C-alpha positions in Angstrom: 0.0 0.0 0.0 1.2 3.5 -0.8 2.8 5.1 2.3 1.5 8.5 1.5 -2.1 7.1 1.4 -1.5 5.4 4.7 -0.2 8.6 6.4 -3.2 10.5 4.9 -5.6 8.0 6.5 -3.8 8.1 9.8 -4.0 11.9 9.9 -7.7 11.8 8.9 -8.5 9.4 11.8 -6.6 11.6 14.2 -8.4 14.8 13.1 -11.8 13.1 13.5 -10.8 11.7 16.9 -9.7 15.2 18.0 -12.9 16.7 16.6 -15.0 14.2 18.5 -13.1 14.9 21.7 -13.7 18.6 21.4 -17.4 18.1 20.7 -17.6 15.9 23.8 -15.9 18.6 25.8 -18.3 21.3 24.6 -21.4 19.1 25.3 -20.1 18.3 28.9 -19.4 22.0 29.6 -22.8 23.1 28.3 -24.6 20.5 30.4 -22.6 21.6 33.5 -23.3 25.3 32.8 -27.1 24.9 33.2 -27.1 24.2 37.0 -24.4 26.8 37.5 -26.5 29.5 35.8 -29.5 28.4 37.8 -27.7 28.6 41.1 -26.2 32.0 40.2 -29.6 33.4 39.3 -31.1 32.0 42.5 -28.3 33.6 44.5 -29.0 36.9 42.9 -32.6 36.8 44.0 -31.7 35.8 47.5 -29.0 38.5 47.9 -31.2 41.1 46.5 -33.9 40.2 49.0 -31.4 40.5 51.8 -30.2 43.9 50.5 -30.7 46.9 52.7 -32.0 48.8 49.7 -35.8 48.9 49.5 -36.9 48.8 45.9 -40.0 50.9 46.7 -37.8 53.8 47.7 -36.0 53.8 44.4 -39.3 53.5 42.6 -40.8 56.6 44.3 -37.6 58.6 44.7 -38.2 61.7 46.8 -41.9 61.3 46.3 -41.8 58.5 48.9 -42.1 61.2 51.7 -45.4 62.4 50.3 -46.9 59.0 49.5 -49.4 57.5 51.9 -49.0 54.1 53.4 -51.9 52.8 51.4 -50.3 54.0 48.1 -47.0 52.5 49.0 -48.6 49.2 49.9 -50.6 49.2 46.6 -47.5 49.9 44.5 -45.6 47.2 46.4 -48.3 44.7 45.5 -48.3 45.9 41.9 -44.6 45.3 41.7 -44.9 41.9 43.3 -42.6 43.0 46.1 -45.0 41.6 48.7 -44.5 38.0 47.5 -41.9 35.6 48.8 -38.6 35.7 47.0 -38.8 32.1 45.9 -42.1 32.7 44.2 -40.7 35.7 42.4 -37.7 33.6 41.3 -40.0 30.9 39.9 -42.1 33.5 38.0 -38.9 35.0 36.6 -37.5 31.6 35.6 -40.8 30.6 34.0 -40.8 33.8 32.0 -37.2 33.2 30.8 -38.1 29.7 29.6 -41.0 31.2 27.6 -38.9 34.0 26.2 -40.1 36.8 28.5 -37.2 38.5 30.2 -39.5 40.6 32.4 -39.8 44.3 33.2 -37.1 46.4 34.7 -38.4 48.6 37.5 -35.3 50.7 37.7 -35.2 51.4 33.9 -39.0 51.5 33.5 -38.6 49.4 30.3 -38.6 45.7 29.3 -35.3 44.0 30.1 -35.0 42.9 26.5 -35.1 46.5 25.4 -32.5 47.5 28.0 -30.2 44.8 26.7 -30.8 45.6 23.1 -29.8 49.3 23.7 -26.8 48.7 26.0 -25.3 45.3 25.5 -23.9 46.0 22.0 -21.8 48.9 23.3 -20.5 46.8 26.1 -19.5 44.0 23.7 -17.8 46.5 21.4 -15.8 48.0 24.3 -14.9 44.5 25.8 -13.9 43.0 22.4 -11.7 46.0 21.4 -10.1 46.0 24.9 -9.4 42.3 24.7 -7.9 42.5 21.2 -5.7 45.4 22.3 -4.6 43.5 25.4 -3.7 40.4 23.4 -1.7 42.2 20.7 0.0 44.6 23.2 1.0 41.7 25.5 2.4 39.5 22.7 4.5 42.3 21.3 5.8 43.7 24.6 6.2 40.3 26.3 8.2 39.0 23.3 10.4 42.1 23.3 11.1 41.7 27.1 12.0 38.1 26.7 14.1 38.7 23.7 16.1 41.4 25.5 16.3 39.5 28.8 18.4 41.2 31.3 18.7 44.5 29.4 17.2 47.8 30.3 14.2 47.2 28.1 13.4 44.0 29.9 13.9 45.6 33.3 11.7 48.6 32.4 8.8 46.4 31.0 9.0 44.0 34.0 9.0 46.9 36.5 6.0 48.7 34.8 4.1 45.4 34.5 4.5 44.6 38.3 3.5 48.2 39.1 0.4 48.1 37.0 -0.8 44.8 38.5 -1.9 46.6 41.6 -3.6 49.6 40.0 -7.4 49.3 39.5 -8.8 50.0 36.1 -10.6 53.1 37.2 -7.4 54.7 38.4 -5.8 54.1 35.0 -8.9 55.6 33.4 -8.7 58.7 35.6 -5.0 59.2 34.8 -5.7 58.7 31.1 -8.4 61.3 31.1 -6.2 63.8 33.0 -3.4 63.3 30.4 -5.0 62.7 27.0 -8.3 64.6 27.5 -7.8 67.4 30.0 -4.0 67.9 29.5 -3.3 67.3 25.8 -6.9 67.6 24.6 -6.4 64.8 22.1 -9.4 62.7 23.0 -12.9 63.3 24.4 -13.5 62.8 28.1 -16.6 60.7 28.1 -19.8 59.7 26.4 -20.5 58.2 23.0 -20.7 61.4 20.9 -19.9 65.0 21.4 -22.7 67.3 22.7 -25.0 68.0 19.8 -23.4 65.6 17.4 -25.2 62.8 15.7 -24.3 59.2 16.2 -21.8 58.0 13.5 -18.8 55.8 13.1 -16.3 58.6 13.3 -17.8 59.9 16.6 -18.0 56.3 18.1 -14.4 55.5 17.2 -13.1 58.8 18.6 -14.9 58.2 21.9 -14.0 54.5 21.9 -10.2 54.9 21.7 -9.5 56.0 25.2 -11.8 53.6 27.2 -10.7 50.6 25.0 -7.1 51.5 25.4 -7.5 51.8 29.2 -9.4 48.5 29.4 -6.7 46.8 27.3 -3.8 48.2 29.2 -5.4 47.5 32.6 -5.6 43.8 31.6 -2.1 43.6 30.0 0.3 43.3 33.0 -0.4 39.7 33.8 -0.4 38.8 30.1 2.8 40.6 29.4 4.7 39.0 32.3 3.2 35.6 31.4 4.3 35.8 27.8 7.8 36.9 28.9 8.1 33.9 31.3 6.7 31.4 28.8 9.1 32.6 26.1 12.1 32.3 28.5 11.0 28.7 29.2 10.6 28.0 25.5 14.1 29.3 24.9 15.5 26.3 26.8 13.5 23.8 24.8 15.5 21.4 22.6 14.0 22.5 19.3 14.9 26.2 20.0 18.4 25.3 21.0 18.7 23.2 17.9 17.6 26.1 15.7 20.1 28.4 17.2 22.8 25.7 16.8 22.0 25.5 13.1 22.6 29.2 12.7 19.0 30.3 12.3 18.6 34.0 12.8 17.5 35.0 16.3 14.4 36.8 15.0 13.3 33.7 13.2 14.0 31.6 16.3 11.8 33.8 18.4 8.9 34.1 16.0 8.8 30.6 14.5 10.2 28.3 17.2 9.8 29.8 20.6 6.6 31.9 20.3 4.4 29.1 19.1 5.4 27.0 22.1 4.5 29.9 24.5 1.1 30.5 22.9 -0.6 27.5 24.5 -0.3 28.7 28.1 -1.1 32.2 26.9 -4.4 31.1 25.4 -5.3 29.4 28.6 -4.5 32.5 30.6 -6.7 34.6 28.4 -9.7 32.4 29.3 -8.9 32.7 33.0 -8.7 36.5 32.6 -12.3 36.9 31.4 -13.8 37.6 34.8 -11.3 40.4 35.3 -12.2 41.7 31.8 -15.9 41.8 32.8 -15.1 43.6 36.0 -12.7 46.0 34.3 -15.3 46.8 31.6 -17.9 47.7 34.2 -15.5 50.1 36.0 -14.2 51.7 32.7 -17.8 52.2 31.5 -18.7 54.0 34.7 -15.7 56.4 34.5 -16.2 57.2 30.8 -20.0 57.3 30.9 -20.0 54.7 28.2 -23.7 53.7 27.5 -23.2 50.0 28.2 -24.6 47.7 30.9 -22.4 49.1 33.7 -24.7 51.9 34.8 -27.6 49.4 34.5 -25.8 47.0 36.9 -25.3 49.7 39.5 -28.9 51.0 39.2 -30.4 47.5 39.2 -28.3 46.6 42.3 -29.4 49.7 44.2 -33.1 49.2 43.3 -33.0 45.4 43.9 -34.3 45.1 40.3 -34.5 41.3 40.2 -35.2 40.7 36.5 -32.5 43.1 35.2 -30.0 42.2 37.9 -30.4 38.5 37.3 -30.1 38.7 33.6 -26.9 40.9 33.8 -25.4 38.5 36.3 -26.2 35.5 34.1 -24.6 37.2 31.1 -21.4 37.9 33.1 -21.4 34.3 34.3 -22.0 33.0 30.8 -19.1 35.1 29.5 -16.8 33.6 32.1 -17.9 30.1 31.3 -17.6 30.7 27.6 -14.1 32.1 28.0 -13.0 29.1 30.0 -14.5 26.7 27.4 -12.9 28.5 24.4 -9.5 28.4 26.2 -9.8 24.7 26.8 -10.9 24.0 23.3 -8.0 26.0 21.9 -5.6 24.1 24.2 -6.9 20.8 23.0 -6.7 21.8 19.3 -3.2 23.3 19.6 -1.6 20.6 21.7 -2.4 16.9 21.1 -0.9 16.1 24.5 -3.8 18.0 26.3 -6.7 15.7 27.2 -10.2 16.8 26.4 -11.6 15.0 29.4 -13.1 17.3 32.0 
């Protein structure tokens, strides 16, 4: 039999086996995600019920001081606030299963409408921030490892360790002070300038600073991880062999060492998704970005069960999805990684 045909069949079997393993991993994770999301949503209802904030006060505002006890009781009954929390949770869950996300008391609008208006802007900011963080970390981390021991490596390492302990909102305030108030290069906040219509140019101009802040605030761990992974890869036999054959250092780094360092880097990106979600919320608040951040704060203060539960579920789903994608990438990139789990 033709050896090439045999090799082709072997590779085909391996690809199919790998694809089946990945499919099994995805199915198991999706099945496990269902009870996790249910428990998280129930916890949101229980914590909101134990909150010191009374939703009726947020609903009335300052008018609560002029409302009679009978009116307050009537409104509380209309808003289903007089029912047990488990009964409200069951009604909410039944509505979710039938496609009804409920009504947001704090936003005075259906939850579906709130998400339709705000979620795309949050996804735009988070995706741009993540892309910037990945590109920036790969470039800077590679330069630091390549120049190990030099002043460039020492500077990058020192700045990376310093930024690890700085919250994203502090980075945002410093960026506003420098690039908006000091240099006047970029707008301070919002989605458009006052009186300007919504358009791509306005959105991009207002997106640059918050996306850069979000990306940089997530970069220190990634930069340091890329640097350490590359330093480890430099000691591998195939890298040492390439150097012994006289391959140019730039080619050694880009084609031999960097691919080896990418696997743990991809896994780390999935683990950083929770920090990305938290960072996006803080950055949105500082820059008045019209995403879900302000909705999260408002819903928490008002104990707005339907909106708060949906936003929490979305954040949890993002974390689970990030972990799943990282594991799938690891299985596809490295045949040694098991898909069990």
